[in-house]
C-alpha positions as CSV (number, residue, x, y, z in Angstrom):
1,M,5.5,-74.1,-44.8
2,K,5.7,-75.2,-41.1
3,H,8.4,-72.6,-40.5
4,Y,6.2,-69.8,-41.8
5,F,3.3,-71.0,-39.7
6,L,5.5,-71.2,-36.6
7,T,6.9,-67.7,-37.2
8,F,3.4,-66.3,-37.7
9,F,2.2,-68.0,-34.5
10,V,5.1,-66.6,-32.5
11,L,4.5,-63.1,-33.8
12,L,0.8,-63.4,-33.1
13,V,1.4,-64.5,-29.5
14,F,4.1,-61.7,-28.9
15,S,1.7,-59.1,-30.3
16,A,-1.1,-60.3,-28.0
17,V,1.1,-60.1,-24.9
18,N,2.3,-56.6,-25.8
19,A,-1.3,-55.5,-26.5
20,Q,-2.4,-56.8,-23.0
21,T,0.6,-55.1,-21.3
22,D,-0.2,-51.8,-23.1
23,S,-3.8,-52.0,-22.1
24,L,-2.9,-52.6,-18.5
25,Q,-0.5,-49.6,-18.5
26,Q,-3.5,-47.2,-18.5
27,Y,-4.3,-48.3,-14.9
28,T,-0.9,-47.5,-13.5
29,G,-0.3,-44.5,-11.3
30,K,-0.8,-43.1,-7.9
31,Y,-4.3,-43.0,-6.3
32,I,-5.2,-40.8,-3.3
33,F,-8.0,-41.6,-0.9
34,P,-9.9,-39.3,1.4
35,E,-8.8,-38.6,5.0
36,G,-10.1,-41.4,7.3
37,S,-9.7,-44.1,4.7
38,P,-7.8,-47.3,5.7
39,V,-5.0,-46.2,3.3
40,T,-4.3,-42.7,2.2
41,E,-2.8,-43.7,-1.2
42,I,-2.0,-46.7,-3.4
43,G,0.4,-47.1,-6.3
44,V,-0.6,-49.3,-9.2
45,V,2.3,-50.7,-11.1
46,L,2.8,-53.1,-14.0
47,E,5.6,-55.6,-13.4
48,N,6.3,-58.7,-15.5
49,G,2.8,-58.4,-17.0
50,L,1.0,-58.3,-13.7
51,L,-0.9,-55.3,-12.4
52,T,-0.1,-54.8,-8.7
53,A,-1.5,-52.5,-6.1
54,T,0.9,-51.3,-3.4
55,S,0.2,-49.5,-0.2
56,A,1.4,-49.2,3.4
57,M,-1.0,-52.1,4.3
58,G,0.5,-54.5,1.8
59,N,0.5,-55.5,-1.9
60,S,-1.9,-57.4,-4.1
61,E,-2.1,-58.5,-7.6
62,L,-5.0,-57.0,-9.5
63,K,-6.4,-59.8,-11.6
64,N,-8.5,-59.2,-14.7
65,T,-12.2,-60.2,-14.6
66,D,-14.6,-60.5,-17.5
67,T,-15.8,-56.9,-16.9
68,K,-13.8,-54.0,-18.4
69,D,-12.1,-51.9,-15.7
70,V,-12.9,-54.4,-12.9
71,F,-10.2,-56.4,-11.2
72,E,-10.0,-58.9,-8.4
73,V,-7.9,-57.7,-5.4
74,V,-6.4,-61.2,-5.0
75,A,-4.7,-60.9,-1.6
76,Y,-7.7,-59.4,0.1
77,G,-10.6,-61.0,-1.7
78,G,-12.0,-57.7,-3.0
79,I,-12.8,-55.8,-6.1
80,A,-11.1,-52.8,-7.7
81,T,-13.2,-50.9,-10.2
82,F,-11.4,-48.2,-12.2
83,K,-13.3,-45.1,-13.1
84,R,-13.0,-43.1,-16.3
85,S,-13.4,-39.4,-17.3
86,A,-15.8,-38.3,-20.0
87,E,-12.8,-38.6,-22.4
88,G,-12.3,-42.2,-21.4
89,K,-9.1,-41.7,-19.4
90,V,-8.7,-43.7,-16.1
91,N,-9.1,-41.1,-13.4
92,G,-10.0,-43.0,-10.2
93,V,-10.6,-46.3,-8.5
94,Q,-13.2,-47.8,-6.1
95,I,-12.0,-50.5,-3.9
96,Q,-14.3,-52.9,-2.1
97,V,-12.9,-55.4,0.4
98,Q,-15.4,-56.9,2.8
99,D,-17.2,-54.0,4.5
100,V,-14.6,-51.4,3.4
101,N,-15.6,-49.3,0.4
102,M,-13.3,-46.4,-0.6
103,E,-12.9,-44.3,-3.7
104,G,-9.6,-42.7,-4.8
105,T,-8.6,-40.2,-7.4
106,K,-5.7,-40.8,-9.8
107,T,-3.0,-38.1,-9.5
108,E,0.0,-37.3,-11.5
109,G,2.1,-37.3,-8.3
110,L,4.5,-40.1,-9.1
111,A,5.7,-41.2,-12.5
112,Y,5.4,-44.9,-13.4
113,A,9.2,-45.3,-13.1
114,E,9.1,-44.0,-9.5
115,L,6.3,-46.4,-8.6
116,K,8.2,-49.3,-10.1
117,V,11.2,-48.4,-7.8
118,M,8.8,-48.3,-4.8
119,L,7.4,-51.8,-5.3
120,P,10.4,-53.8,-4.0
121,V,10.6,-51.5,-1.0
122,L,7.0,-51.9,-0.1
123,R,7.3,-55.6,-0.5
124,L,10.0,-55.6,2.2
125,R,7.6,-54.0,4.7
126,N,5.3,-57.0,4.6
């Protein structure tokens, strides 16, 4: 009986971790910001279960909050709020860090695999 319970528990935990990773995947992609913004683009990648924003200015984990589509920008003490289309698809992001408030549009410019390759390169810049 204990064996069945342990197997069930392991499967339940594994399923929960996979569901969380799948739900975070919807935020990944390339976001473009208007001219004059502190950064022109960011990439959002999912690596080892962590959502990370990468840009020329640096990288930061995007940590879940209790509010759907709202994440803490850990390294900069800010907030990232993802925007959705009428169909419910993530199509933009608003980032607020101190007195900087900028909105970007999600593009289809880089595939997830390309962004994942960029992450180690961008980390070396810091």
